[in-house]
Structures are given as C-alpha cells and as structure tokens.
N, C-alpha and C positions, 0 to 999 in steps of 0.2 A: 664656541657655539656656531652653528651653521648660519651662513648669510644668504645663500641662494634660496629661492622659494622651494625648489624641488628638494634641496637638502633639509630644509626645515620640515617639510612634509614627511620625508623619510625618517627623520629623527622622531617625529610624533608617532609614526607607524611602528617604529622599532620599540618605542616605549610601551605602546599598547600590547604588542606581541610579547614583550618581556614579562609584563604583568600577567597576561593570560597564561603563559608558560609556567610562571611561578605558581599560580593558583593550581594548575593541573598537577604540577610536581608535588606540591604539599599535600594535595588530596590523595595522590597515589601513595606517598610516603606514610600518611596516616592510616590508610587501609592496610598497607603491608605491616605496619606496627600492630594493628589490631589482630592480624593473623598470628604474628609472632608471640604476642602476649597470651593468646589462647593456647598456643603450643606450650609455652612455659608453664601455664596453669594445668597442662595436660587435659584440657577440655576439648575432646575430639569433636563433639557436635558443634561447639562454638567456633572451632578452627575451620571446620568445613563451611559453615555459614559465612564466616568472614572471608574465606577464600573465594566463595562463589560471588561475593560482592566486589572483591578486589580485582579479579581477573578482567571483567569488562572495563574497569577504570584504567587498568594498565594498557589494554588493547586500544581504548579510546585515545590515550596519550600518544600511543604509537601512530594512530591514524591522523592525529593533529600535527605530527612531526616533532613532538616534544622528545620522544624516545626513538632511538634507532630500532629497527625490526628485531635485530638479534638481542638487544638489551631487554626489550619487553619479553621476548621468548625466554631469556635466561632467568628473569625475575619470576615469571610464571612457573617455570620448570623447578626452580629451587623451592618455591613455596609449596608446590604440589608434592615434591619429594619429602619435605619436612612433615607435611600433614599425613602423607601415606605412612611414613615411619612411625608417627604417633599412633596411627590406627593399628599397626602391627604390634606395637608395644602393649597396647591396651587389650588386644585380643588374646 
C-alpha cells in the first residue's frame, strides 16, 4: 500500500477511474449484445434501433478515454456491417 500522501491520493483516483471505466465498458458490451441478439433473431427493425442506441455509447466511451479511437471505429463498423447484411438478406 502507498505511504506518501500523494501516492495515497493517486491510488484513490486510480480506483475511481477504474470503476468508472468498468461501468462504461459493461454498458457498451450490453448494448452490443442487444444488437447481436436482434441480428440472431433476424429482427431488422430491432437491430437498427439497438444499433442507433449503441453507437453513441461507443463514441462516448472513446471520448472518455476508455476505448482507443480505432477500437470504437472498428466496433461501430462491424455492427453496421452485420445490420446491413441482415437488411439485404430480408429484402
């Protein structure tokens, strides 16, 4: 455990940040899971609605520094591709 006051403060800050990042990550993962479940059910409208809700969460996680810019872009791109493929299958 840290003994200097500054090290103690840093440890507290790191723990707060870790918990915040964990919450953001789990929220994003849940939203992605909702999109994928809608895709598995072949529910085009549900997948689109879930995607519209998931994209801002992923972008917010990037702006908070939880995800790297390319990671968030990759996640959004893959979800878009899967939803678009579902649209063309149903049409």
